[in-house]
C-alpha positions as a Markdown table, in Angstrom:
| # | Residue | x | y | z |
|---|---|---|---|---|
| 1 | Met | 6.9 | 8.9 | 29.1 |
| 2 | Lys | 4.6 | 11.3 | 28.4 |
| 3 | Phe | 5.6 | 15.0 | 27.0 |
| 4 | Pro | 3.3 | 17.5 | 27.7 |
| 5 | Phe | 4.5 | 19.7 | 24.7 |
| 6 | Leu | 3.4 | 16.8 | 22.3 |
| 7 | Thr | -0.2 | 17.5 | 23.1 |
| 8 | Thr | 0.0 | 21.2 | 22.3 |
| 9 | Ile | 1.2 | 20.3 | 19.2 |
| 10 | Leu | -1.1 | 17.5 | 18.4 |
| 11 | Thr | -3.6 | 20.3 | 18.9 |
| 12 | Leu | -2.9 | 22.6 | 16.6 |
| 13 | Leu | -2.5 | 20.3 | 13.5 |
| 14 | Ser | -6.1 | 19.3 | 14.5 |
| 15 | Val | -7.9 | 23.1 | 15.0 |
| 16 | Ala | -10.3 | 23.5 | 12.0 |
| 17 | Ile | -9.9 | 19.9 | 10.7 |
| 18 | Leu | -13.2 | 18.4 | 10.8 |
| 19 | Ser | -14.4 | 14.4 | 10.8 |
| 20 | Cys | -15.5 | 13.0 | 7.6 |
| 21 | Ser | -18.8 | 12.5 | 7.0 |
| 22 | Ala | -18.0 | 8.8 | 4.9 |
| 23 | Gln | -15.2 | 6.2 | 5.8 |
| 24 | Asp | -13.6 | 3.9 | 2.7 |
| 25 | Lys | -11.5 | 0.9 | 4.1 |
| 26 | Pro | -8.1 | 1.2 | 2.5 |
| 27 | Glu | -6.3 | -1.3 | 3.8 |
| 28 | Gly | -3.1 | -0.5 | 1.6 |
| 29 | Ala | -2.0 | -1.8 | -1.7 |
| 30 | Lys | -2.8 | -4.8 | -2.3 |
| 31 | Ala | -0.7 | -4.8 | -5.5 |
| 32 | Asn | 2.8 | -4.8 | -5.3 |
| 33 | Thr | 4.1 | -1.5 | -4.6 |
| 34 | Ala | 8.1 | -2.1 | -4.1 |
| 35 | Asn | 8.9 | -0.6 | -7.8 |
| 36 | Leu | 7.0 | 2.0 | -8.0 |
| 37 | Lys | 9.0 | 5.4 | -8.3 |
| 38 | Asp | 8.3 | 8.7 | -6.7 |
| 39 | Ile | 6.0 | 11.2 | -8.5 |
| 40 | Asn | 6.9 | 14.7 | -8.9 |
| 41 | Ala | 4.0 | 17.6 | -8.8 |
| 42 | Ile | 4.2 | 21.5 | -8.6 |
| 43 | Ile | 2.0 | 23.4 | -6.2 |
| 44 | Lys | 1.0 | 26.6 | -8.3 |
| 45 | Thr | 0.0 | 29.5 | -5.4 |
| 46 | Ala | 0.0 | 33.1 | -5.6 |
| 47 | Asp | 3.2 | 33.3 | -4.2 |
| 48 | Gly | 5.0 | 30.9 | -6.7 |
| 49 | Asp | 5.8 | 27.4 | -7.4 |
| 50 | Ile | 6.5 | 24.3 | -4.8 |
| 51 | His | 7.9 | 21.9 | -6.5 |
| 52 | Ile | 6.9 | 18.2 | -4.4 |
| 53 | Lys | 8.4 | 15.1 | -4.9 |
| 54 | Leu | 5.7 | 12.2 | -3.6 |
| 55 | Tyr | 6.7 | 8.6 | -1.8 |
| 56 | Ala | 4.5 | 6.5 | -4.0 |
| 57 | Ser | 6.7 | 3.1 | -2.9 |
| 58 | Lys | 6.1 | 3.8 | 0.7 |
| 59 | Thr | 3.2 | 5.5 | 0.6 |
| 60 | Pro | 0.9 | 4.5 | -1.8 |
| 61 | Val | -2.2 | 4.6 | -0.6 |
| 62 | Thr | -2.0 | 8.1 | 0.4 |
| 63 | Val | -0.2 | 9.5 | -2.5 |
| 64 | Ala | -2.5 | 7.8 | -4.8 |
| 65 | Asn | -5.5 | 9.4 | -2.9 |
| 66 | Phe | -3.5 | 13.1 | -3.1 |
| 67 | Cys | -2.9 | 12.7 | -7.2 |
| 68 | Asn | -6.2 | 12.2 | -7.8 |
| 69 | Leu | -7.5 | 14.9 | -5.8 |
| 70 | Ala | -5.0 | 16.9 | -7.4 |
| 71 | Gln | -6.0 | 15.9 | -11.1 |
| 72 | Arg | -9.6 | 16.2 | -10.4 |
| 73 | Gly | -8.8 | 20.1 | -9.6 |
| 74 | Tyr | -10.1 | 19.8 | -5.6 |
| 75 | Tyr | -7.1 | 21.9 | -5.1 |
| 76 | Val | -8.5 | 24.4 | -7.1 |
| 77 | Gly | -9.0 | 27.7 | -5.7 |
| 78 | Ser | -8.5 | 26.6 | -2.1 |
| 79 | Asp | -5.9 | 28.5 | 0.0 |
| 80 | Phe | -3.5 | 28.0 | 3.4 |
| 81 | His | -6.3 | 28.0 | 5.9 |
| 82 | Arg | -3.7 | 27.4 | 9.0 |
| 83 | Val | 0.3 | 29.0 | 9.1 |
| 84 | Val | 2.3 | 28.7 | 11.8 |
| 85 | Pro | 5.6 | 30.0 | 11.6 |
| 86 | Gly | 8.4 | 28.0 | 12.3 |
| 87 | Phe | 5.7 | 25.5 | 12.3 |
| 88 | Val | 3.8 | 24.2 | 9.3 |
| 89 | Ser | 1.8 | 26.1 | 6.2 |
| 90 | Gln | -1.2 | 23.7 | 5.9 |
| 91 | Gly | -3.9 | 23.5 | 2.9 |
| 92 | Gly | -6.4 | 21.4 | 1.4 |
| 93 | Lys | -9.6 | 22.0 | 2.1 |
| 94 | His | -11.9 | 22.5 | -0.8 |
| 95 | Met | -12.5 | 26.4 | -2.2 |
| 96 | Ser | -16.2 | 25.5 | -0.9 |
| 97 | Gly | -15.0 | 25.4 | 2.6 |
| 98 | Ala | -15.6 | 21.7 | 3.3 |
| 99 | Ala | -12.6 | 20.1 | 5.5 |
| 100 | Ser | -13.3 | 16.7 | 4.2 |
| 101 | Pro | -13.6 | 14.9 | 0.8 |
| 102 | Gly | -16.6 | 13.3 | 2.3 |
| 103 | Tyr | -14.1 | 10.0 | 3.2 |
| 104 | Thr | -10.9 | 8.9 | 5.3 |
| 105 | Ile | -7.3 | 6.9 | 4.4 |
| 106 | Lys | -5.7 | 5.4 | 7.1 |
| 107 | Asn | -2.2 | 6.3 | 8.3 |
| 108 | Glu | 1.0 | 5.0 | 6.9 |
| 109 | Thr | 3.6 | 5.8 | 8.9 |
| 110 | Tyr | 6.1 | 3.7 | 10.4 |
| 111 | Thr | 4.3 | 2.9 | 13.3 |
| 112 | Glu | 1.9 | 0.5 | 11.0 |
| 113 | Asn | 4.6 | -0.4 | 8.6 |
| 114 | Pro | 8.6 | -0.5 | 10.4 |
| 115 | Lys | 10.0 | -0.9 | 6.5 |
| 116 | Ile | 9.2 | 3.2 | 6.1 |
| 117 | Ala | 11.0 | 4.1 | 9.5 |
| 118 | Asp | 13.1 | 6.6 | 7.5 |
| 119 | Leu | 9.6 | 8.6 | 6.9 |
| 120 | Lys | 9.9 | 11.2 | 9.3 |
| 121 | His | 9.7 | 14.3 | 10.0 |
| 122 | Ser | 13.2 | 15.5 | 9.7 |
| 123 | Lys | 13.5 | 18.4 | 8.3 |
| 124 | Ala | 12.2 | 21.6 | 6.5 |
| 125 | Gly | 9.6 | 20.8 | 3.8 |
| 126 | Met | 8.2 | 17.5 | 4.7 |
| 127 | Leu | 4.4 | 17.1 | 3.2 |
| 128 | Ser | 2.9 | 15.2 | 5.6 |
| 129 | Met | -0.9 | 14.7 | 6.3 |
| 130 | Ala | -3.2 | 16.3 | 8.8 |
| 131 | Arg | -6.3 | 14.6 | 10.4 |
| 132 | Thr | -8.4 | 15.0 | 13.4 |
| 133 | Ala | -7.0 | 14.2 | 17.0 |
| 134 | Val | -8.2 | 10.6 | 16.4 |
| 135 | Pro | -5.3 | 8.3 | 14.1 |
| 136 | His | -7.0 | 7.2 | 10.8 |
| 137 | Thr | -8.7 | 10.3 | 9.7 |
| 138 | Asn | -6.5 | 11.5 | 7.0 |
| 139 | Gly | -8.6 | 13.3 | 4.1 |
| 140 | Ala | -7.6 | 16.2 | 1.4 |
| 141 | Gln | -5.3 | 18.3 | 4.0 |
| 142 | Trp | -2.0 | 18.5 | 4.2 |
| 143 | Tyr | 1.2 | 20.6 | 5.7 |
| 144 | Ile | 4.4 | 21.4 | 5.0 |
| 145 | Thr | 7.0 | 21.5 | 7.9 |
| 146 | His | 9.0 | 24.4 | 8.4 |
| 147 | Ser | 11.6 | 23.0 | 10.3 |
| 148 | Ala | 12.1 | 19.4 | 12.0 |
| 149 | Thr | 9.5 | 18.3 | 13.8 |
| 150 | Pro | 9.6 | 15.2 | 15.6 |
| 151 | Ala | 7.1 | 14.7 | 17.8 |
| 152 | Leu | 4.9 | 14.2 | 15.0 |
| 153 | Asp | 7.1 | 11.2 | 13.9 |
| 154 | Gly | 4.8 | 7.9 | 13.5 |
| 155 | Gln | 1.5 | 9.9 | 14.0 |
| 156 | Tyr | 1.3 | 11.8 | 10.7 |
| 157 | Thr | 1.7 | 10.5 | 7.3 |
| 158 | Val | 5.2 | 11.4 | 5.4 |
| 159 | Phe | 4.5 | 11.3 | 2.1 |
| 160 | Gly | 6.7 | 13.5 | 0.6 |
| 161 | Glu | 9.0 | 16.4 | 0.3 |
| 162 | Val | 9.7 | 19.9 | -1.4 |
| 163 | Thr | 12.6 | 19.6 | -3.7 |
| 164 | Lys | 12.1 | 23.1 | -5.1 |
| 165 | Gly | 10.7 | 26.1 | -3.9 |
| 166 | Leu | 10.9 | 25.8 | 0.0 |
| 167 | Glu | 11.9 | 29.3 | 0.6 |
| 168 | Ile | 8.3 | 29.9 | -0.8 |
| 169 | Ala | 6.6 | 27.5 | 1.1 |
| 170 | Thr | 8.3 | 28.2 | 4.5 |
| 171 | Asn | 6.9 | 32.4 | 3.8 |
| 172 | Leu | 4.1 | 31.5 | 2.9 |
| 173 | Lys | 0.9 | 33.7 | 4.8 |
| 174 | Arg | -2.6 | 32.7 | 5.6 |
| 175 | Gly | -5.1 | 32.7 | 2.7 |
| 176 | Thr | -2.5 | 32.9 | 0.2 |
| 177 | Ala | -4.1 | 30.9 | -2.5 |
| 178 | Met | -3.6 | 27.7 | -4.3 |
| 179 | Lys | -4.0 | 27.8 | -8.1 |
| 180 | Asp | -3.5 | 24.2 | -8.7 |
| 181 | Ile | -1.7 | 21.4 | -8.2 |
| 182 | Ile | 0.2 | 19.9 | -11.1 |
| 183 | Ile | 1.0 | 16.2 | -11.2 |
| 184 | Thr | 3.9 | 16.4 | -13.4 |
| 185 | Asp | 4.6 | 12.4 | -13.8 |
| 186 | Asp | 2.8 | 8.9 | -14.9 |
| 187 | Thr | 0.2 | 7.9 | -12.5 |
| 188 | Thr | -1.0 | 5.1 | -14.3 |
| 189 | Pro | 1.3 | 2.4 | -12.4 |
| 190 | Leu | 0.3 | 3.5 | -8.7 |
| 191 | Tyr | -3.1 | 3.9 | -9.7 |
| 192 | Ala | -2.9 | 0.1 | -11.3 |
| 193 | Thr | -2.4 | -1.0 | -7.3 |
| 194 | Gln | -5.1 | 1.0 | -5.9 |
| 195 | Lys | -8.0 | 0.7 | -8.8 |
| 196 | Glu | -10.8 | -0.2 | -5.4 |
| 197 | Asn | -9.8 | 2.4 | -3.2 |
| 198 | Leu | -9.6 | 4.9 | -6.4 |
| 199 | Ala | -13.0 | 3.8 | -7.4 |
| 200 | Ala | -14.3 | 4.4 | -3.9 |
| 201 | Trp | -12.8 | 7.9 | -3.8 |
| 202 | Asn | -14.1 | 8.8 | -7.0 |
| 203 | Lys | -17.7 | 7.7 | -6.5 |
| 204 | Val | -17.9 | 10.3 | -3.2 |
| 205 | Leu | -16.1 | 12.9 | -4.9 |
| 206 | Ser | -18.7 | 13.0 | -8.0 |
| 207 | Glu | -21.8 | 12.8 | -6.0 |
| 208 | Arg | -20.3 | 15.8 | -3.1 |
| 209 | Phe | -18.5 | 18.4 | -5.8 |
| 210 | Phe | -20.2 | 19.2 | -8.7 |
| 211 | Lys | -17.5 | 21.2 | -10.3 |
| 212 | Leu | -14.7 | 19.0 | -10.3 |
| 213 | Arg | -12.8 | 17.4 | -13.0 |
| 214 | Pro | -13.9 | 14.0 | -14.4 |
| 215 | Val | -12.0 | 11.3 | -13.6 |
| 216 | Gly | -8.8 | 10.9 | -16.1 |
| 217 | Gly | -9.4 | 14.6 | -17.5 |
| 218 | Ala | -6.4 | 15.6 | -15.3 |
| 219 | Lys | -4.8 | 19.4 | -16.4 |
| 220 | Lys | -1.4 | 18.7 | -18.0 |
| 221 | Glu | 1.5 | 20.8 | -17.3 |
| 222 | Glu | 2.1 | 22.1 | -21.1 |
| 223 | Glu | -1.4 | 23.5 | -20.4 |
| 224 | Glu | 0.3 | 26.2 | -18.0 |
| 225 | Lys | 2.5 | 27.2 | -20.4 |
């Protein structure tokens, strides 16, 4: 059974997101990810801090990609370029305006992995990857839900949730600056499961963006104090 309204919702998320120019081959974690712990981070915006928890054990490829981009400073100076009240706040473009990091990663949803059937757009504050209308074209853009949006379940990768600052996240204005995203927990165990992917991603990032932080040169939260 088809739902006409679903096409409209999917189109909204696809607007202003360009297809990526290069594609890696992330087939999922090749090492055991069952014992990975969730990773905490802080999205620092001009309107205040949004604290998030990232589901590393359930969506390891997506979380590793997000953390790596954040630690390399990819999001510094960007903004929330799409805000649909009651629906989503979306960010993740590079400050240069580039819509893509230059590669894509695959979806990690219950459609691909029934073991993560609990990862749904079940409430306000869910963190999920944006993509084009074509599946498996995730890159750097993501959104935070303003309410439950079940029509997106199984199609867009839910990889975290807001733990503090939900009011800030759901009241962002279009153009609100993203100062930085600080990963506050150790990413070493996660990165150990994604070595090949990280090497491929960082090669593309280093070739395409010249002012990113070096690999392993992430800013620490204490530097913000």
